[in-house]
Every structure is written in C-alpha cells, then in structure tokens.
Kinemage of the C-alpha trace (Angstrom):
@kinemage 1
@onewidth
@group {chain A} dominant
@subgroup {mainchain}
@vectorlist {calphas} color= white
{ca unk a 1} P 50.026 153.931 101.843
{ca unk a 2} L 47.806 152.266 99.269
{ca unk a 3} L 48.161 148.579 100.035
{ca unk a 4} L 46.954 146.017 97.535
{ca unk a 5} L 45.538 143.081 99.463
{ca unk a 6} L 47.203 139.834 98.429
{ca unk a 7} L 44.567 137.212 99.001
{ca unk a 8} L 44.845 134.669 96.191
{ca unk a 9} L 47.678 132.856 94.455
{ca unk a 10} L 46.641 134.126 91.011
{ca unk a 11} L 47.784 137.594 92.074
{ca unk a 12} L 51.363 136.311 91.996
{ca unk a 13} L 51.053 136.250 88.205
{ca unk a 14} L 50.015 139.925 88.311
{ca unk a 15} L 53.006 140.702 90.512
{ca unk a 16} L 55.335 139.034 88.034
{ca unk a 17} L 53.861 141.044 85.157
{ca unk a 18} L 53.905 144.333 87.078
{ca unk a 19} L 57.490 143.736 88.166
{ca unk a 20} L 58.643 144.058 84.546
{ca unk a 21} L 58.005 147.813 84.587
{ca unk a 22} L 58.363 148.811 88.255
{ca unk a 23} L 59.416 147.276 91.543
{ca unk a 24} L 56.734 145.388 93.422
{ca unk a 25} L 56.962 144.859 97.167
{ca unk a 26} L 55.271 142.165 99.186
{ca unk a 27} L 54.899 142.731 102.911
{ca unk a 28} L 54.122 139.523 104.789
{ca unk a 29} L 52.431 140.454 108.057
{ca unk a 30} L 51.434 138.442 111.094
{ca unk a 31} L 48.654 140.309 112.873
{ca unk a 32} L 49.590 138.561 116.151
{ca unk a 33} L 53.234 139.679 116.141
{ca unk a 34} L 54.331 142.963 117.720
{ca unk a 35} L 57.519 143.083 115.621
{ca unk a 36} L 55.415 142.688 112.491
{ca unk a 37} L 53.094 145.491 113.617
{ca unk a 38} L 56.094 147.738 114.296
{ca unk a 39} L 57.535 147.033 110.828
{ca unk a 40} L 54.167 147.734 109.210
{ca unk a 41} L 53.918 151.012 111.110
{ca unk a 42} L 57.398 152.066 109.928
{ca unk a 43} L 56.484 151.409 106.307
{ca unk a 44} L 53.144 153.189 106.542
{ca unk a 45} L 54.764 156.352 107.931
{ca unk a 46} L 56.764 156.828 104.726
{ca unk a 47} L 55.350 157.783 101.342
{ca unk a 48} L 56.735 154.932 99.267
{ca unk a 49} L 53.920 153.863 96.985
{ca unk a 50} L 54.257 156.562 94.332
{ca unk a 51} L 57.197 154.726 92.697
{ca unk a 52} L 56.303 151.107 93.393
{ca unk a 53} L 53.390 148.824 94.143
{ca unk a 54} L 52.951 147.390 97.594
{ca unk a 55} L 51.089 144.185 98.339
{ca unk a 56} L 50.001 143.259 101.852
{ca unk a 57} L 49.701 139.609 102.823
{ca unk a 58} L 47.929 138.629 106.051
{ca unk a 59} L 49.813 135.459 106.965
{ca unk a 60} L 47.223 134.181 109.384
{ca unk a 61} L 44.570 134.173 106.680
{ca unk a 62} L 46.762 133.175 103.739
{ca unk a 63} L 49.697 131.009 104.817
{ca unk a 64} L 49.298 129.026 101.575
{ca unk a 65} L 50.142 132.164 99.573
{ca unk a 66} L 53.232 132.753 101.709
{ca unk a 67} L 54.354 129.201 100.997
{ca unk a 68} L 53.843 129.794 97.260
{ca unk a 69} L 55.834 133.048 97.482
{ca unk a 70} L 58.706 131.190 99.160
{ca unk a 71} L 58.657 128.583 96.409
{ca unk a 72} L 58.248 130.975 93.456
{ca unk a 73} L 60.768 133.586 94.580
{ca unk a 74} L 63.207 131.175 96.242
{ca unk a 75} L 63.131 132.785 99.679
{ca unk a 76} L 62.811 131.280 103.111
{ca unk a 77} L 59.461 132.043 104.784
{ca unk a 78} L 59.789 134.662 107.523
{ca unk a 79} L 57.341 136.879 109.362
{ca unk a 80} L 57.390 139.775 109.091
{ca unk a 81} L 59.127 139.918 105.761
{ca unk a 82} L 59.379 142.372 102.891
{ca unk a 83} L 60.357 141.294 99.388
{ca unk a 84} L 61.202 143.456 96.372
{ca unk a 85} L 60.312 141.778 93.087
{ca unk a 86} L 61.874 143.006 89.827
{ca unk a 87} L 61.429 141.128 86.568
{ca unk a 88} L 59.840 138.196 88.397
{ca unk a 89} L 62.785 137.770 90.770
{ca unk a 90} L 63.259 138.659 94.410
{ca unk a 91} L 66.138 141.154 94.368
{ca unk a 92} L 65.798 142.378 97.962
{ca unk a 93} L 64.517 140.725 101.112
{ca unk a 94} L 64.462 141.789 104.734
{ca unk a 95} L 62.858 140.464 107.900
{ca unk a 96} L 61.918 141.420 111.442
{ca unk a 97} L 63.688 144.500 112.861
{ca unk a 98} L 65.720 144.804 109.659
{ca unk a 99} L 62.645 146.120 107.844
{ca unk a 100} L 63.317 149.804 107.367
{ca unk a 101} L 61.332 152.269 105.239
{ca unk a 102} L 64.458 154.313 104.447
{ca unk a 103} L 66.181 151.204 103.094
{ca unk a 104} L 63.125 150.320 101.005
{ca unk a 105} L 63.143 153.845 99.595
{ca unk a 106} L 66.862 153.447 98.835
{ca unk a 107} L 66.126 150.217 96.951
{ca unk a 108} L 63.507 152.051 94.857
{ca unk a 109} L 65.933 154.884 94.093
{ca unk a 110} L 68.638 152.404 93.130
{ca unk a 111} L 66.204 150.675 90.749
{ca unk a 112} L 65.240 154.048 89.238
{ca unk a 113} L 68.885 154.969 88.675
{ca unk a 114} L 69.454 151.720 86.793
{ca unk a 115} L 66.438 152.438 84.572
{ca unk a 116} L 67.734 155.869 83.467
C-alpha cells in the first residue's frame, strides 16, 4: 500500500482535484486505538491502490485536519474512519469494525463501472 501522508490542510485541495478523475480515500487513524490498527491492517493486506489514491491521516498529530475534513465533506468525525471522495464529495464512509477492504474494493469497482 502506497499511503500518501495527509499532514496539512492544503492537501485537501489536492484531494478535491484528484477526485475528479479517480476515487480518493482518506483513512483517519488513531495510533492509540486497537480497532484503528486492526482496520489499517485489513486495508494494507489488500492491493487497493492501483485504482485509487489513499491518504493516511494520523489523528493524534493532525486533529485539525480531521476537523476540516468533517466540515468540508459533511461527515461526522470518527476514528478510525475511511472516506471515499469523488468529485469533491464524500460518497462512501465507514467507521470502526465496519471498515472492510473487500467493501472498499467493491466501491472502486462500482465507480469504475459507472465511468465506462
């Protein structure tokens, strides 16, 4: 998995631009949470990043960015949380034990089918 570290608010503009041509995922991770670590492990075991970009946000270091994400994409802050951004909108969101690599892959395939 080739994570892009999300460590400044300006990157949210990049995410919006990138999301016009491919899905962009944001994984909000709490390094102190075992559920978050388990969700991260599930995602990393699956080859997902060939069809989408994946941003990793360390919540303990960058809570301000998480707050901006909640505001910009109109989602409630959760941890862990995965968001799928398409055309600058959050079209998929999952938290805690609901984070599933197979479901993320399904979301990517669904997006691809709509693009064809």
